[in-house]
N, C-alpha and C positions, 0 to 999 in steps of 0.2 A: 504494500500500500504506500510506503514511503516513496518508492520509485515512481508511482503514479502521480503523487503530489509534485515531485521534482519535474516530471514531464510536463505537467500543467503549468508550473511556474516558469518553465523554460520557453513556453510559447510567447512570441512577441506581443500578441494581442491580449494576453492575460496580465492584468495589473496585480491582482491579489488572489491567493488561494487560502481558504480557511477550512479547517477540519474539526469536526466534533465526533468523538467516539465514546462508547460506553457499553455497559452490560445489558443483556435482556434476560429476564427470568420468566419462565412459564410456570405460573403458580398452580396449574393443574397437574404439574409433574413434581416429583420429589426433587428437592434441591440438595445436592451433595455439598459437603464441606471439606476443607483441608485444614490441617493444623490441630485437630482435636487431640491428637496423641503427642503433640509437642509440649515441651516443658514450659513454654511461655504462656500457656493457657489462652491462646488466641485462636478463635475459629473463624475461618473466612468462607462464605458461601461461594460456590463456583457457578458462574453464569452458564445458562444453556447455550446461548449465542451472544454475539456482539454486534453492535451496529457501528457503522461509520457513515458520516454524511460530509460531503465535500461541496463547498460553495466557491464559485469563481466569479470574479468581477472583470469584465473585459475593459479595453481601453475606451469603449463607448458607453460604459456604465451598465451594460447588460449583465444580469445575474443568471447563473446557471447552476443547477444542483444535480449531484449524483448521490444516491444513498444505497447502502449495502447492508444485508443481514448475513453475517458469517457464522456458521456453526462452530462451536468450541471443540473442534476436532481437526485432525490433519486432513488436508484435501489437496488433490492435484487438479481440481477443476479450475478453469479460467475465472478470473475475478468477475467478468461480466455476467456469469451465471448467477451471481448473488445480488444483482441489481434489483432494487425495489423502489416504489414511490416513497418519497420522504414522509408522506402522510401515514404510510404503514409503519415506518420506524417510530413515528410519534405515538401511534396507537400501541405498538408492542412494548415500547420502553416507558410509556406513561409520561412523556415529557413533550414540551413544545420546542422544536428546533428552530433556530434562527428567529427567535421571537420578536426581535426588534424590527424585523422586516415585515411590513404589513401592506395589504392591498390586494386587489384582484390578480395582478400579475404574479405576485409571490404565491398566492393560494393556488393558482393554476400551475406554476412551476413545481410546487410540492407534489402534484399528482402525476408528473411526467417520469418516464424512465428513458433517459437519454442514452444514445449510443456512446460507446467508450471513446475517449479522446484519441 
């Protein structure tokens, strides 16, 4: 994913690239933990999946989003297979992404699944 951000940043028409990522828990499934047997007495829940959302701003002020839901397991699948609308990430993670951006254009952008860069 870091390489993807570097590729976007390297494009001459992209002014800025921003990334938000975090955990997704499916509460209808058991949540495993790590660290319960450690001496430090700290237990950490292990997410079922992770999300990443990328926002770019072009030299013309156009905003474009890509969002992904990535399983918490090894995979040889191409990154593009994990693309989802940003609205789905918001629903799964229970958060509002890019919340300071408002308006009909942003609402529409959050429903799109763009081709890879």
